[in-house]
N, C-alpha and C positions, 0 to 999 in steps of 0.2 A: 613837501616832506612832513610838515606838521599835520596836514589833513590825513596823510597815510598813517601816521602814528595813532591819531585819534580813532581812525577807522579800525586799526588793528587792536586797539585797546578796548573796543566795544565787546562786552561779554557775550559770548555765543550761547544761544538757547540749547540745552541738552537735547540730543536726538533720542526720542523714545523708541523702544523696540515695539514690534507688533503686539507682543504680549502685554506690555505696559500700556499701550494705546487702548487695547481691548479692556483692560482692567479699569482704565480711566473712564471710558465710555459707560462701562457697567456701573461704576460708582455714581456717575452723573445721572443715569437713568433711575438709580435707586433713590437719589436725593429728590429728583423730580416727582417720583411716585409718592414718596413720603410727604412732600409739600402738598400734592393734590389731596392726599388723605387728610392732612391737617386742615386744609381749607374746607373740605367736605364736612369734617366733624364740627368745625366751627360754624359752618353755615346752618347745620341742622341742630346745633346746640340750643337748648331752651334755658335762658338765663333766669327769667322771673317766673315764679309759680304763684298764681292767685290763691287767696285764702278761701277756704270752703265756708259753709254756713256756720261752722263752729269757730271760725277764725283761725284755723290751722292751715299751714302751707304744706301740703302733702306731695311727696314725690313717689309716684307709683313704682318707678324703676328701683328706687332706693328701698322701698318696702319689699320688693321681690328679692333684692340682694340680701336684705336682712333675713328673709325667710330661708334663703338657700345657704347662707354662710354663717349665720349665728351658731347653729349647732356644731358645725365643723370647727369654728374658731374656739368655742368653749371646750370642745373635747381635746383638740390638739394643743391649744394654748389656754388652759383654764385661768380664770381671773376672778378677782373680787373687787368690787367698787366700794369705796369708802367716802364718807363726807356727804356733800350736797349732790345726791344722785338723781334728782328730778329737776328738770329745767322747764319753766313755764312757756306759754305761748309768746310769740313776738320775737323781735330781733335780739340776738346775742352773738358774741364772738367767743368761740372756744379757743383757748390758748394753752398749748402744752408741749412737752418734750417728745422726742421721736426716736424709737428704736427699730421698728419694723413695719411692714406694710399693713399688718393687722391692727395697728394703733388707731386706724380710722374708725374702728368699731366702738371704741370707748365713749366718745362723744355721742355716737348714734344710740347708745344704750340709755341715755338720759332723756330722750325725747322721742315722740312718735312722729314728729315733723321731719321735713327734709332738711338736709344740711348741705350747704355749698362748701366744697373743699378747695382750698388753693392747692393746685397741683403743678408739678414740673411740666413745663411746656412740652417736653419730649413725649409725655404720655399721650398727647393728642395726635402724635404721629404713628402710634401703634395701632394695628388692625382691630383688635378686640377691646383692649383697655380704652383706646381713644373713643370707640363707639359708646361704651358704657359711660365714660366721663361726660360725653356730650348730652346723654340722657338724664344725668343727675345734676346738671347745671354746674359742672366743674369749671373752675376759673384758672386758666393757664397762667403761670407766673414765671418770670425770668428769675434765675438764681440770685442775681445781684439786686433784685427788687427795683430795677430801673424802668420797668414797663408801666407806662401811664395807663394803658388799657386795663391792667390788673387792678389798679387803684380805682378807676372809674366803675368797673364791673362790680367790685366789692361794695362800693358806696351805693350803687343801685340796688343791690341785693338787700343791704341793711335798711335802706330807706323804704323798701317794700315790706319791711317787717319780717324778713327771713333770717335764718341763722347761717353763720359763716364759721368755718373751722380752719385754723392755720397752725403750722408747726414752725415756730420762729427760727429753729436751728437750720431750716432750709433743706436738710437731708438727714438720713438716718445716722444716728450717733453710733459709730462702731469703735470709738476711741476710748471712752471712759464711762464707768458706771456711777461715778461720783460727780464729775463736772459736765455741764452742758457744753455743747459746741457754741461758738460765738453766735449770738442772736442777730438776726436781721431785723431792722426796724420796720415799722408799718402798722403793727397792731394798735399801738397807742394813737397813732395818727387817725386811723379809721374810727376808733372808739370815741375820740374827742370830736372829730368833725361830724359824726352822726349821732353823738350822745347815746352810744350803745353800751350796755353793760358787758363786761368781760367775765367769762366763766373760766377760771384757771384750773388746770388739772395737771397732775404729775404722775408719770409712770414710775413707781418707786423702785422697781427692780427689773432688770433686763429680762424680757420674755424668753423662756426656753420651753421646748416641747415637753408637755406633760408636767410642767412645774407651774405652780400658781403665781400669777403676776398680780401685784397689788397696785391699784390706781386710786389716787386720792383727789377728790374734787373739792374745790373751795366754793364758798358762797360767791354769787355774782358780785363783782366790784365795779364801781363807776369812778372814772377819773374826773369827777365833777369839779375838782379844784382848778381844772384847766379849761372848763367850759367858758366861752366868751372871752378868753384871754388871747392877746396877740402872741401867738406861739413862735418861738425861735427853734432852731435846730437843737440847741442845748436843752430847751424845755421838753422836746419830744424824746431826746436821749434820756433825760431824767425820768420821764414817764415810762419808757420802755424798761429802764433799770428797775423801777418799782415792780413791774410785772414779772421780770425775771426773779427778783428777790422773793416774790410771793410764791413762786414754784419751789424754791429752796425751803421756804418756811413750811409749806404744805408737806413736803417730804419729811422734814424733821418732826412735824406733828404726827404723821403716821408712824414713824419709827419710835417716838416716845410712847404712843398708844400701844404699839405692838410689844414694846419692852415691858410695859406695865402689865399687860395681859399675860405675858410669858412668866412674869414674876409671881403671879397669883397662884 
C-alpha cells in the first residue's frame, strides 16, 4: 500500500503537444548553431598583435572600421573630446561610463593603435558582430565578471604592451544621467597586477542624435600605492572606488569649465 502511494505521488512529466515539441527542437537547433558560431569565432580570434617597427600595435580591421564609421558617428552623434586627448604607445586601460554602442569610438579617437574591448559574451554568438569582434581581438566577458578566461586574456594583452578598454557598468546605462550603474570590479585588479596606467574618461551627457556629446579624458593614473602589496578584497574594492570617484570628478571638472566659459 505504501509503495502504491509513493508511486502515485511521483510527479508526472507534462506531455508536450506536437507543436511544443517542434518549437523545442527548433530552439535546441538554434542554440547548437549559436554555440558552433561562438566556437568558430573564438577559434579564429587573434588575441595578441605584435608591435611594428615604430613600436605600435596596429589592428588593420579596427583601422578599417575607423575609416568606415568615424564620419557616420560624427555626423549622427557629434561630440567634443576634452582633457587628455592623446594617449601614447604601450599598455593602457581605458575606464569609462557607458550609454550607447557608439561609446567605443571615444577611446579609439585618442590613439592610432588597436584597442582590445571587453565585450558581452553574447556578441560572439552573433553572425556579423561576432566575426568583427574576433578580428579586433575582442575579449568576451561574463556579466558577473566570474570568467577566469576574461582575466587571463586581459593580462596577456596588457603584458604584450597593448591597450584594453572596459566599461565597468557592464551594460548601457538607461536609468540615470547623473548616477552611474553599480560598477563591476576588475579594472583595479588588472592595473595593479600588470602595473598598467589607467586612462579615465567620462561621457558627460547622454548621446542624442544631432546633439553634441562632451567627453572628458583624464591624465593617465597609476595605482602605484598598491604595487607590491599583499592585496585583499577590501583593498581592491577601495582601488575600484577611487577609479569611480575619478570619473565623477572629471565630470564636475568639465561642468565647471563649461559654466565658466558660458559666463564669459
